[in-house]
BAGUPA-441064 format. One line per 10 residues: number of its first residue (from 1); their letters; for each residue y, z, x of N, C-alpha, C, O. Coordinates in steps of 0.02 Angstrom, whole numbers, always signed. Example, Ala and Ser with C-alpha at 12.3 -4.5 7.8 and 13.67 -1.06 7.14 Angstrom:
2
1	as	-284/+390/+660/-225/+390/+615/-165/+390/+660/-166/+423/+712; -112/+354/+642/-53/+357/+684/+2/+394/+645/+57/+402/+670
***
This chain:
159
1	mfdiirrvea	-745/+1077/+75/-675/+1068/+49/-678/+978/+17/-698/+960/-38; -652/+937/+74/-649/+865/+49/-706/+835/+46/-751/+851/+84; -714/+788/+2/-793/+745/-7/-757/+674/+18/-757/+655/+77; -730/+643/-28/-743/+569/-15/-691/+523/-74/-686/+537/-134; -663/+477/-43/-609/+446/-74/-653/+379/-96/-657/+335/-53; -684/+366/-156/-711/+310/-169/-680/+271/-239/-634/+295/-273; -706/+222/-249/-676/+156/-301/-705/+188/-368/-761/+210/-378; -645/+183/-413/-656/+208/-482/-690/+157/-510/-677/+98/-499; -748/+183/-559/-774/+136/-609/-729/+140/-673/-691/+186/-688; -743/+75/-713/-710/+78/-760/-733/+133/-826/-695/+140/-875
11	sqlgeclevi	-794/+168/-820/-825/+210/-859/-776/+298/-825/-780/+353/-852; -735/+279/-762/-700/+349/-763/-639/+345/-772/-607/+393/-751; -604/+298/-801/-534/+294/-815/-509/+338/-852/-455/+364/-839; -554/+358/-921/-515/+415/-939/-507/+479/-909/-460/+516/-921; -565/+496/-859/-545/+555/-814/-499/+553/-775/-473/+607/-760; -470/+489/-743/-423/+467/-687/-361/+476/-746/-313/+512/-733; -364/+449/-794/-290/+471/-850/-284/+537/-863/-230/+563/-876; -334/+566/-860/-309/+646/-858/-273/+673/-793/-222/+705/-798; -306/+656/-722/-275/+671/-668/-217/+641/-653/-182/+661/-607; -204/+596/-687/-137/+560/-664/-91/+597/-718/-42/+624/-692
21	rrsfapvagq	-94/+603/-775/-42/+628/-812/-27/+705/-786/+29/+723/-766; -99/+756/-789/-94/+825/-765/-45/+804/-681/-3/+845/-664; -52/+763/-651/-9/+776/-585/+55/+737/-583/+82/+724/-530; +74/+722/-627/+146/+672/-631/+189/+728/-673/+247/+740/-653; +161/+768/-737/+189/+808/-784/+254/+844/-751/+312/+834/-767; +231/+884/-706/+290/+923/-660/+345/+877/-643/+402/+895/-656; +335/+824/-619/+383/+784/-585/+435/+754/-656/+496/+747/-656; +387/+740/-713/+434/+718/-771/+468/+774/-799/+515/+761/-836; +455/+835/-789/+486/+893/-806/+539/+910/-766/+590/+927/-797; +541/+911/-705/+597/+916/-662/+648/+871/-660/+704/+883/-636
31	fhltelncpt	+628/+812/-686/+686/+746/-687/+716/+743/-761/+766/+712/-778; +668/+790/-807/+711/+779/-879/+673/+718/-913/+697/+692/-964; +614/+694/-885/+586/+623/-927/+527/+659/-974/+490/+708/-969; +540/+607/-1022/+507/+619/-1085/+475/+547/-1117/+503/+494/-1105; +424/+549/-1152/+405/+492/-1185/+460/+453/-1222/+459/+392/-1230; +506/+491/-1243/+568/+447/-1284/+603/+420/-1226/+610/+359/-1227; +631/+458/-1167/+674/+441/-1145/+660/+374/-1081/+701/+336/-1056; +583/+380/-1069/+559/+360/-1018/+484/+327/-1033/+447/+323/-984; +462/+309/-1082/+397/+302/-1107/+350/+263/-1041/+288/+270/-1043; +373/+234/-1000/+338/+196/-960/+334/+234/-888/+326/+199/-837
41	ytafitlerl	+338/+303/-883/+329/+335/-831/+269/+357/-810/+244/+381/-861; +241/+361/-776/+171/+375/-763/+143/+439/-781/+83/+449/-775; +185/+490/-807/+165/+562/-825/+131/+539/-888/+83/+573/-904; +153/+475/-937/+147/+454/-1000/+89/+391/-1009/+76/+361/-1061; +62/+381/-947/+23/+324/-944/-27/+319/-992/-62/+369/-986; -52/+274/-1044/-111/+268/-1076/-179/+244/-1044/-185/+218/-989; -222/+256/-1082/-296/+235/-1058/-283/+142/-1048/-305/+109/-1002; -237/+113/-1112/-263/+60/-1116/-215/+20/-1051/-228/-33/-1023; -156/+65/-1039/-117/+12/-972/-159/+25/-917/-151/-21/-877; -204/+72/-895/-253/+79/-852/-313/+40/-848/-332/+22/-793
51	ifesqngvdm	-349/+23/-905/-386/-30/-915/-346/-98/-899/-383/-140/-873; -295/-115/-906/-266/-160/-909/-242/-180/-821/-242/-235/-794; -232/-141/-804/-230/-143/-711/-284/-161/-678/-291/-199/-630; -336/-117/-719/-395/-103/-668/-423/-198/-685/-445/-232/-639; -418/-222/-747/-424/-295/-750/-396/-346/-727/-416/-404/-728; -339/-319/-700/-272/-370/-660/-268/-355/-612/-210/-347/-593; -307/-345/-576/-305/-337/-484/-299/-271/-463/-313/-266/-403; -285/-225/-485/-265/-156/-460/-315/-129/-457/-344/-110/-508; -346/-115/-376/-399/-82/-358/-398/-4/-369/-347/+19/-343; -423/+26/-387/-410/+113/-398/-474/+137/-374/-530/+113/-380
61	fgcyedgali	-451/+189/-344/-484/+253/-296/-485/+311/-326/-431/+329/-348; -542/+353/-337/-521/+434/-340/-527/+471/-280/-563/+441/-240; -504/+525/-259/-500/+587/-223/-552/+642/-246/-539/+680/-291; -595/+643/-222/-649/+713/-228/-675/+752/-194/-718/+738/-152; -646/+825/-211/-684/+889/-193/-743/+913/-225/-749/+914/-286; -790/+932/-183/-845/+955/-217/-864/+916/-286/-887/+950/-333; -855/+844/-294/-881/+807/-342/-832/+804/-400/-840/+774/-454; -779/+839/-381/-744/+837/-437/-670/+786/-435/-637/+797/-384; -646/+742/-475/-579/+711/-458/-522/+749/-456/-498/+768/-509; -491/+766/-388/-429/+788/-389/-375/+742/-384/-322/+766/-403
71	gfigldkren	-373/+672/-361/-319/+649/-345/-345/+563/-360/-399/+541/-378; -286/+532/-344/-291/+448/-386/-246/+403/-346/-194/+428/-324; -258/+346/-334/-202/+302/-313/-240/+233/-317/-299/+226/-302; -199/+186/-341/-208/+107/-359/-165/+75/-311/-107/+93/-299; -198/+19/-281/-188/-24/-244/-176/-114/-282/-217/-158/-295; -105/-110/-289/-98/-173/-311/-72/-232/-274/-19/-235/-244; -107/-268/-279/-119/-329/-224/-74/-389/-238/-94/-431/-278; -33/-393/-218/+18/-430/-218/+20/-510/-153/-14/-512/-102; +58/-552/-170/+71/-614/-140/+60/-581/-76/+7/-593/-47; +106/-538/-46/+117/-513/+23/+110/-458/+38/+116/-435/+95
81	evqikhlcvl	+97/-429/-11/+99/-346/+5/+44/-302/-29/+6/-324/-72; +44/-234/-5/+7/-206/-65/+47/-151/-106/+67/-104/-72; +59/-149/-159/+100/-85/-191/+52/-15/-224/+7/-18/-266; +78/+39/-193/+49/+92/-204/+61/+107/-288/+119/+109/-308; +2/+117/-337/+21/+135/-379/-2/+216/-413/-63/+226/-418; +34/+258/-430/-8/+299/-476/-37/+363/-422/-80/+406/-433; +9/+349/-355/-14/+404/-305/-19/+465/-340/+31/+479/-375; -79/+516/-340/-53/+581/-353/-118/+643/-335/-173/+618/-327; -115/+692/-331/-149/+743/-326/-132/+804/-370/-76/+830/-371; -187/+825/-409/-173/+885/-462/-126/+944/-424/-134/+965/-367
91	pekqnmsygt	-85/+959/-463/-26/+1019/-441/-59/+1082/-393/-27/+1117/-354; -132/+1088/-407/-166/+1146/-376/-191/+1122/-308/-215/+1163/-269; -188/+1071/-295/-227/+1056/-222/-175/+1008/-197/-198/+963/-161; -97/+1006/-209/-67/+979/-169/-33/+1033/-102/-36/+1094/-94; -7/+987/-69/-9/+1028/+6/-62/+1050/+35/-64/+1106/+61; -99/+1019/+35/-176/+1018/+79/-201/+966/+109/-258/+970/+134; -163/+906/+113/-179/+848/+151/-207/+793/+112/-219/+739/+140; -217/+803/+46/-268/+753/+11/-230/+687/+5/-253/+631/+15; -149/+709/-21/-104/+641/-31/-98/+583/+37/-100/+522/+34; -91/+630/+97/-98/+607/+173/-163/+553/+171/-163/+493/+188
101	rlmtfaaeea	-217/+596/+143/-283/+574/+175/-280/+511/+133/-297/+459/+160; -255/+509/+55/-250/+444/+2/-215/+389/+39/-240/+333/+39; -161/+400/+70/-103/+375/+91/-155/+342/+171/-155/+280/+173; -176/+360/+202/-208/+340/+255/-267/+282/+230/-263/+222/+244; -316/+310/+195/-356/+269/+152/-339/+205/+134/-373/+155/+147; -268/+205/+93/-234/+144/+79/-221/+97/+117/-227/+37/+107; -201/+131/+171/-160/+80/+228/-242/+60/+274/-236/+16/+317; -291/+81/+268/-340/+43/+289/-369/-5/+256/-390/-56/+283; -374/+12/+166/-396/-36/+139/-356/-81/+144/-386/-134/+139; -286/-90/+153/-249/-159/+145/-260/-188/+209/-266/-249/+203
111	vkmgyrrica	-265/-171/+259/-300/-203/+324/-337/-237/+299/-321/-294/+281; -404/-211/+289/-468/-238/+261/-462/-299/+222/-504/-343/+228; -415/-305/+183/-386/-353/+142/-342/-409/+156/-328/-461/+128; -323/-373/+223/-283/-446/+262/-213/-417/+248/-170/-456/+267; -192/-366/+222/-117/-359/+217/-92/-315/+279/-120/-278/+319; -31/-335/+271/+4/-293/+336/+65/-253/+320/+94/-219/+361; +85/-260/+251/+137/-238/+219/+107/-188/+142/+69/-207/+98; +149/-111/+151/+115/-68/+103/+183/-72/+59/+231/-102/+83; +187/-53/+15/+272/-41/-17/+260/+14/-79/+205/+29/-102; +309/+36/-95/+302/+108/-150/+356/+104/-176/+403/+86/-140
121	giidanerlk	+368/+119/-250/+423/+140/-280/+421/+201/-303/+370/+220/-332; +473/+242/-296/+471/+303/-317/+537/+335/-349/+587/+300/-340; +547/+389/-380/+615/+408/-416/+657/+437/-340/+635/+475/-297; +717/+405/-345/+766/+394/-300/+771/+487/-275/+762/+512/-219; +787/+514/-327/+798/+589/-316/+761/+635/-290/+774/+694/-276; +705/+599/-284/+639/+652/-277/+640/+645/-200/+613/+602/-166; +675/+693/-182/+670/+707/-101/+617/+734/-66/+605/+724/-6; +587/+766/-102/+507/+795/-79/+463/+734/-59/+445/+718/-3; +451/+705/-116/+402/+630/-112/+435/+567/-66/+406/+518/-42; +503/+585/-63/+543/+533/+3/+522/+561/+68/+512/+516/+109
131	dfykklgyte	+515/+608/+85/+506/+645/+150/+432/+641/+159/+412/+640/+218; +383/+639/+107/+327/+646/+117/+312/+558/+137/+276/+553/+187; +330/+497/+110/+328/+465/+124/+350/+437/+200/+313/+412/+242; +410/+448/+203/+437/+459/+267/+402/+482/+333/+402/+451/+386; +377/+534/+321/+339/+571/+374/+261/+529/+381/+222/+544/+426; +248/+482/+337/+196/+427/+359/+210/+374/+380/+168/+329/+383; +278/+365/+401/+307/+314/+427/+334/+249/+388/+350/+194/+409; +335/+269/+341/+375/+217/+283/+467/+232/+284/+499/+284/+286; +482/+181/+282/+570/+162/+275/+594/+129/+209/+572/+81/+177; +656/+179/+197/+676/+146/+138/+719/+88/+147/+764/+78/+188
141	idkrsfphlp	+687/+40/+86/+719/-21/+103/+766/-55/+54/+792/-109/+68; +779/-13/-24/+818/-32/-66/+812/+3/-103/+764/+41/-95; +863/+14/-176/+864/+66/-206/+888/+6/-272/+920/-44/-255; +871/+15/-334/+873/-32/-387/+894/+34/-450/+874/+92/-445; +933/+11/-503/+921/+44/-556/+914/-11/-625/+943/-65/-625; +877/+11/-674/+838/-26/-729/+877/-6/-792/+895/+53/-799; +888/-42/-828/+894/-25/-885/+854/+8/-932/+879/+31/-983; +788/+13/-918/+754/+50/-953/+738/+129/-927/+717/+176/-961; +752/+128/-865/+737/+196/-831/+790/+230/-821/+843/+205/-805; +781/+288/-830/+840/+347/-808/+852/+377/-763/+872/+435/-762
151	ftvcylvke	+835/+326/-699/+841/+351/-650/+848/+295/-598/+836/+240/-622; +863/+293/-541/+858/+255/-478/+771/+262/-463/+732/+308/-471; +765/+186/-437/+706/+190/-396/+722/+171/-335/+764/+128/-324; +685/+207/-284/+692/+187/-220/+636/+163/-192/+582/+189/-210; +636/+112/-146/+576/+64/-122/+568/+84/-48/+611/+83/-5; +507/+101/-42/+487/+114/+39/+428/+72/+61/+381/+62/+24; +432/+51/+114/+375/+12/+153/+356/+31/+215/+394/+68/+246; +314/+16/+234/+271/+15/+293/+236/-39/+325/+186/-60/+296; +255/-66/+382/+230/-128/+414/+170/-92/+440/+128/-122/+474
***
């Protein structure tokens, strides 16, 4: 079943892009997000954006099952915290504990890097995802609206 979580190399970013886009597409549909009304939403991320992030401090990891990439997580190291980026698992592999394993891995990596705080920003109306984070010990700390986003962002943190 589960093989490994390992660092993603630059040559694998195209494969990661496909997994990220496929994983976020159902959420985009659920919340009526399109490239027109929300071009920066992760379902529409570009390879150029992933490359930029990988070259600017975001550590990227893939989750593999039988050698196939099925999930992804980015760890964006900030001044005093690690921010979760693009956490995803392919729709057909969800609810099989891969997301929990990726988040446990992220917490362990953050500690190894000397961080004690991990945060994530999600669509506030996404109750399913919010419940996922809360079951992992995350707490809501803020909600914000931004002019370029057609939804409110909920920020969650775990110390």
